[in-house]
Structures are given as C-alpha cells and as structure tokens.
C-alpha angles and dihedrals in degrees: 000000000000120000116251104269093244094064092060096060096036099086097068097032113098095186094057089042091056091047090057089055089051136219142236110239138161119254108210124206102160143339089290105027106080116144135176115243132174110234122193137167112235123234093261090062088224103085132060116207128196140175140176125267093241120089118263124080107259107135136154134213137198131188119238089231086070092059114093099182147338121235120202125220128354098345106136132061092252095051092045088056092058095036094123090051100052127026118243093244092066095048135085142155131220113211117204128212118255120002100330111124125250121266110225114201136184114196124207093249140011088249094055092046090052090047091057094041094052090039098053091043089055091051092047088053090050091054091049095051096048113118119239093263092054090047089055092047089049091051094051092049091048089057092045090055092046091056100036089098098177091043095228091131094241138089135201126219095269093049089050092050090051091048091051088056091054089049090054094253116141109180147163111276095216094052091044092053092050093054092042089059092047091052095046092089092165091052090225094134088244137076127241122209097273093039088054091054090052090049092050090049092055092046088053097055106156105226089170092060093039090061093055091046094053093046089063099034112099089204103029088239108069142009110243117216086262094047088053092049088052090051093050094046101041102033110022091036090223099151101165116095097335095173096059090041092058091049089050091052096052090045092050105037110022108105096190112083090199092059091046092058089049090049093239135130120222123206089263090057093046092050089049092050092050091047093050132086091266091054092048128104093249113084105237090213089068095048094082127055102292102150130094104262097183099084124099116287093248088066092072138072104233122206104243137186130207123213086000093183093063122098094183137002129342101249109052102358127134116262112213143160081233087077088062094045092052092046096048094045087055090058094262108162102181119052128179124232116189106198129198134168110276134195122283093019095295115124115230135208124226144113101287119240093010134096096251109131117255131238132195117266089223091056090053091050091049093050094047089050090051098045104028097099106026097105101018134027092205119109125282123220119215106204106202122199099196120205096150135117118255090256093057093041085059087054089050091053091047091052091047096055096035099045098037097035109167093006094068112084104234102172141016113283116270116266090001113146110241094226101079141028118267118250128258086248091057090049099048112147091013131125116210124200118220113199145108116309137198109235123335140307086269087072094062093053109063117333119095112224122203114258095231093061113114114172125215115239128177115252125273126289096249091063092045091051093048090054090049088054088051096247097132117208129188092252130157103233090211125051130184120230126214114232091225093059092041088054090058088063110088116147100008113059111167108227133177111257118224108169142329089250091052095047092047090057102035117015124100124231092246095055114105122203120209121206131178113239092257091051091048091049091052091053089046095056096041101041113007096159093047090052092051087052094049090052092051087065104036148008125277129190124203122191138181117273117258090250093077094089089157087061091241117164133236122225103276091198092080092058095045087052084066094046096252106162106196105052101171116210134176099258089192092065122080123211143081098321091059093041091058091045091049087046095052093044098043086087128072095040092305083274094147096248126093123181114242117236110274091249089062091051099052111088091210099044098103092206112169119192089213094060108029093162089071089064115120100239092029109175120166123197134208115229119201119185116182105199100213106172150326132235132211098333113198119256113254104170114079091198109120110262098359116141123196124262094210128203128174123222120194111205125189116209117192142092113356093264092055098048101118142146130196129176140205120226117265127256119225120241100341125112088147104071112344117177119204107160089193123154122215124189133199136178110216119198100186107030094173093068099038125113120193114212121194112201126186117201136179104237117233122180097201102039145025111298119256119244112241106172142319144196129197126199134173110249090233091057097051121117116217132226125037109353141165120227109209103213125228128214126248089275096048099257118129121259104199132220093029112108149150125228113212142160117228133198127177117187136172113248 
C-alpha cells in the first residue's frame, strides 16, 4: 500500500506542519457576522476541521478535494466590505467546487495567512496530481470517515452495509459477508480504513473489463507487449506508432515492477490504463491548443456569457463580481456588462428595471482585469450594454483606461489590413470593448475629432426587442454617446442589423449584430445559407430572450449551426445549454476559442444547416455506441434506503437532421455496477458540428427521471474502442469515481 502522497511531502513543509497544529481565525459571513473559529488540518492531510470557540462539540469538516482555489486578500464581496477593518495580507477566501458558497477567513497575522494560503494550495496540487488509483482510494476513505460515526476508525458488518447503501451499492448479503471476512485481515470482526479499501476493491471487481482483457491475453493472465499492440490496433483503432504507445502504457500504468521488467501488463495495469485520461473517450491530443489560432476572429466559436453579473435569476438575483470570476475561470471570453447611472457619478451594473442588487462598474472592470487571462491568453470581449448619461459614460471610459492600462485595446493593430478582423493570436492578452461607436474604425486611425462631439445612436437591442415583444419600457429612443467611450471601441462596433442583403453591401467587418434567440431562429429557418455566409465575414451575438426571467438557457447548438460566434448563455444556470457549451469548449486547451469547420469559413461555400446533404464534400458517418456498464454512480435520491435505477441516454446535438436521442433500458436497484450491454446507432450527416451528450438518469415510472450525471464531447474529439466516460455533476464539476464504460465505432457510410 502506498502512503497518501501528502504524507511524503509533509515532513519538510512548515506550512503544512503549522496547519496540523491549527489556528484561530475569523470566519466572515457579512459586515456584522465575524466569528472566531479554530481551524485545523487533520492527520490524513485531506480534511480540514473547525469548531467554534464556545464550549459544546458542534464542529464541521470539509475535504481539500472540494476546494477549487484559494484567493488572497480582499477578493470577495464580503471581504471587500470589511476591508478597512482587516488588512488584505491577513484575508483569504476558499472557493469550493459546484454551488457551495465561499468561505471567507481572516488570520491573526499576515504570516499565518500566508502559511494557510500556501499550505492549502500545496494540498490542492497534491489532489490534482494524484493518479486514478490514489483518487479512488481517497474517495473510498472519505466515505469511510463520513460513516464512521463514533470515530474509532473501524466498522462492523452492519455499519459497512449501511455505508454501502449510502454509496449507492445494493448487494447480496451473503456475498458481502464472504468478502468482509476475507478483508478482515486482523480477524477483529470489523474493518479498519485500509481493510475497508481492500473490501471495496474486491466488491468492485470489473467483470466487464476482465472479459476484454482475457480476449486479448495469450495466456489469460497478462498482456504481452504484442497482445497490447493488437488491442490498441484492432480495438482502440490507434494506428500510429503502436509499438511505442504500448511501451508507454506499460511504463505509465503497470503497478507491478516485475511485470514492467518483463514488458507485460497485468489486469490491474489494464484497468488503470482504461480508467486514465488516455483510456477516456476524449482524445488527449485535442485537450491542448491544437487549432490554428491565426485566422480572423469571426472564424471561431467564442465561449460567451449573458448577464454575467448575476448569480441567480434575473428578477431578484444577487449581482456580484463573483459571476465574472466564475465565468472567466471557466474559459468564457465574452462577458456582459449592463451599465446604468449610479449615485455620486459612479456608473453601476445590474439588470435594469428589476430588483437585482447593484455593483460598481469600476469593480467589474478591476475583476475582469485580474481574471481575464488566468486560464486563457486569448482576447476577452467586454460586451457593454450602455444606459448611461454622457457624463457617466466619460467615467466609464476613464475607468477602462486607468484600470486596464495596456490590456485595453486602444487602437487598431499596427500594419493590420483594414479589411478583416485580427486573429486570436494577434490579440493575445487584450481586452476588447464591444459597444456603440460614433463613425467607423477609420476615425480612430488618423483624423482628429472634436472633443465636444457626441453622436446620436439608437438605443440598445434589448430595449428594441422588449418593445417588439410588447413589453413597454420607459426608454429614451435616442441616446447620446460620449466620444471617450466611443474611442474605446475598436473591432466590435454594435450596429443595427437590417437584412443579410443590406449587410453584404454596406456593413463593415468590425460591426457586430446582436439577435435575440427568437430573431436568430427566424433567420436560420428562412435563410440559413445566407446566415452562415454573413458569419464568415463578421461577428454575430445571440442572447436569450427577455422572457427567460428564470435565467434558463436556449440550446446553443442551433446558433452554432449557423456559424454564430458569440452565443451568450447564462453561465450561472446549470443544465443542457451549459453542458453543450462546456462540451464544445473542452477542446483546444479550454481557451474559449474553437475554430469553425472549413465550410463555415469560406464565403462561397453555400453550406445550409437545413440541407447538409447538399454540401460539396458531404460525408455522413455511422456512430455506434455500445453502453456496457456504469461504475459508482452518485446517489441522487435523498429518500432513505433508495438506490438508483439507472438508464443511459445518448443524445446527438448537431444540424437539425442529426438531432437524435436513444436510451438503454433501466437496471433496477443498482447504481454501483449496472451492466447494460445495449447498442445504440446514429447516422450523422455533419460530423464536424456534432456534439455527443451522455446522460445518466434514475428511472421513475411515476414522475420525471432524476438527473444523475452527464458528459458531453465533440464527435471529432471522440476516441474509438473501449473507453471510460468520467461523469460530471449538474454544474459541470467532476464526480469521481463515477463513470460509464462504453465501446465506440465511427464508420463512413
């Protein structure tokens, strides 16, 4: 048994040593709620325990694996509100995965704060560097600790049986008892932590993988180097350099040193390989940036957020800079800022005419400046919805240039032809403002324009749409624009779209049209090919209609089918729309830019999403997915003693002809290791645009099925053969060790 990786590094690490001793810190919930709590890292180096100062034994714990990041200083709304009371060097914020709220802390001293910040970062890094096997062991022991009620580090058979129920395992009593006795090496009638891990592993024997292993093994015991090559060639269809690849897999995943020396792979090694990223359905070669990033911006799909400042719904939700941090950290490259006149001359950001809370424009700009390039160096577009007076627009322009400095694109790129947009590569590290502009790009280049000039521009699209949809708002139909703000707009000038004909004749490459989803759908149906062509020349933004007050999302796929680049979604709302967005942008280094297929970039291609079979090099494919089995599906139903009845649905999202769904049957009472062995088949006419979404649900004959997990992958990034799909939760975070085991084939028709 290997030690947990954290123990190896602990001896020499002062930060971790002091965390093991623990520290008194203030937990801050608001300006007024600031309470002392004692925080301490547990011996396992994976759990942080804390309790209040008062007597009594109420305490809480959380696992390091739940922490996504540590932010130093006043980096949350709450800490900013008490900034004058506690200096930044004593403050830090723990950000949790998924929907769990942040934890804001103030240490007694700057040294102590640093110690915890560095220590936790080190522990997070440990978790991220754990191999699949260590992650599994960790997951099992987290469950063990959760269930060990009297904290004596051991469990009798009845306790183990209850724990298995919690872990979604429904099993034969007799079989379990036999394994329990085998695992109880100390013959004490109860299992300790590592004995439980052993018991769990015996329980999770993978018969489905064993069958595959034995089919390729010459002696039924191991895979020789040659056996493994055959498997990679015939099943995994990895034709390139198979010999070296087999060597690498043995080197990387075979736990037995003896087998390694003999150049063999044991069943354990085979299982490790199939559970790893190389054995997963997503092709690791397409994880990094592999696309050409030197083409004009309009040739890419761009990950985009709508109402970025909202954390919840559009009527009463909380506005927060946290919304910007989360979106940018998810690779989003276009964020929306809704600006209104605020008190004492400072513009504010909120969802106009509603009860959402308000934040300062300058705080939004500061946050965007700080987080824009943490996960991607490619440009960020600030989509400004401007409802401000000329005076406050001047303040906006001032904040943009003071706060963003060099990051703000102030003038057209040197030597850049003024006939097409620059590329993501050329714009690395730059923030572009998308807003109304007086005149054209030419005016930024040489001509001096008088300062007093303020052009009249029609009001923003949102209001126009609202009026069309008969929701009258008290809006000025004309709005004056300040020259200073206008000058901040270079390659993204908002303009009012009339028709594709008109645009082809008159519009400029740097003009961006915005459509509501319903408008875009209308154009899609009426003139798909023209829409695609329009988008090969300039950028288009599509956003949810004003009627979605619950901040729900439309299906972005329809819009991508027409080549729309800036398809703005409510990042704060989990569900199918965001799953597809995460799926599309999970390739190319998660950098927020994905190159459109070549037939959407050529002005003359004539591609129409409604009739893909008329495409010049039309080549449909047949996708066959055999859904073999599931592993450790998460428990969804809170009802005592209920176990999932899982089924798997495979959905194709693509051009209208490709939209399809098929389901396996459901398996009763088994979320632990259900076996389906069901084959699903799809014909796909435009594979370049197709996304494949795997959804696991808990079947319920009387009501709507409960969601269990999902995973979405572009068809072009799928690996063939025997693959694991590592499922994600409703909000797109990973839920190890839940997975599906499938076999994939893609053939030309």
